[in-house]
N, C-alpha and C positions, 0 to 999 in steps of 0.2 A: 384479700389475697390469701391463697392457700399456704399452708405451712411448707410444702415442697418448694413453692416459688420463692419463699422467703429464705430458704436454706441454700438456694442455688448461688454459684459464684457470680459476682457481678460481671458485666461485660468489660472488656479492656478499655481503658481510658487513654487517649492519646492527646498530647499537647499540640497546639498549632505548629510549634517548631518541629515536632516529630513528623507531622503530616507534610510540612513544606520540604523537609529534607529527605523524605522517602523517595526512593527511586524505583519505579516499576520496571520489571524486566519484560522486554518484548518477547513474546513466545511465538508470534507469527505475524506475517505481513503479506499483503497481496492487493489484488484489485477485484472489484465487482464491476462488470460491464453494465452500463445503464442505457447506452444507445448503440444501435447497430443490430445486425441479424442475430447476434448471440447474446442479446440483452438478458441479464439475469445470471449469466455465468460468473463463477467465482474462481479466481486463480491465486494460489498460494505461491509465494516466492521463496526460493532457497537462498541460504547465505551465499554470497559471491555474486557473480554476474548472471543475470537472466536476459535472454535476447527476446525481442518482440519484433515480429515481422511475418512476411508471407512465405518465408522459406519453411518447408515442412519440418525441419529439425529445430525450429525456433522453440524456445521455452514456452512462449505464448504465441500460438499460431493464429493468424488472421487470414482466412482464405477470401481475400477481396482485392481487386485491382487498385483500390485507393491506398493500399498499404505496400510499401517497398519490401523487397525480399529481406533486406537487413534494414530495419526502420529505426529502432531505438534499443537501448540497453538500460537495465535497472541494476544498480550495484547496491546490495544489501550487506551491511557490516554491522553486527551487533544491533543497536537500536536506531541506526541511521540508514536511510535509503536515499539514493541519488539517481536521477534519470539524465540520459544524454541522447541526443539525436545522433545517429551514426551515418549521416549522409543521405537521408531519405529525400525523395523527390517532392512530396507534398508537405514536408515539415512535421515536427512534433510540437504539440501545444500543451502548455501547462496553465490551467486556469485561464484559458482563452488567449494566452500570449505565446507566440512562437518562441521556442528556446533555441539559442545558438551556442550555449555552453552547458556544462553540467549544472543541474539544479537539484536542490534538496527537496524531498517529498515529505509532506506532513499529512497526517490523517485528514481526510476530507478533500484533498487536492483532486482536481479532475484532469486527467491526462487524455489527450485526444490523439489517436493514431488513425489516420484516414477518416472514415466515417464512424469509427468506434470511440465511445467515451467510456473511460474507466475511472472509478473512484478508488483512491488509495485508502487502505485501512491498516491498522496495526492492532493486534490482540496482545494483551498483557495480563500478567497475573495480579 
């Protein structure tokens, strides 16, 4: 080992308790489309309510007849995201189950809106 390496400050040591009690701050959240005509697209969510649907002014716009004009909403507050169907004709599915009330999203959840499948993600520091 070189003399320079021996004189460097050691890396920080954390106890198991420190790691367990650490709270990561969510810096971004959104969806990656995995199925449908726009597969590969990535959408970032803003704090507050984001609308998903076929209406051109939707936060996340899906130009397809399988999607209702006002299909679903995602509410992002701090480090929590929730999804709710807002009266769509074809339903909103979370992990292959149709939702009929507000549901919490966790990273890796698959949301289906019409023929589009979106995977929810969170980025943190």
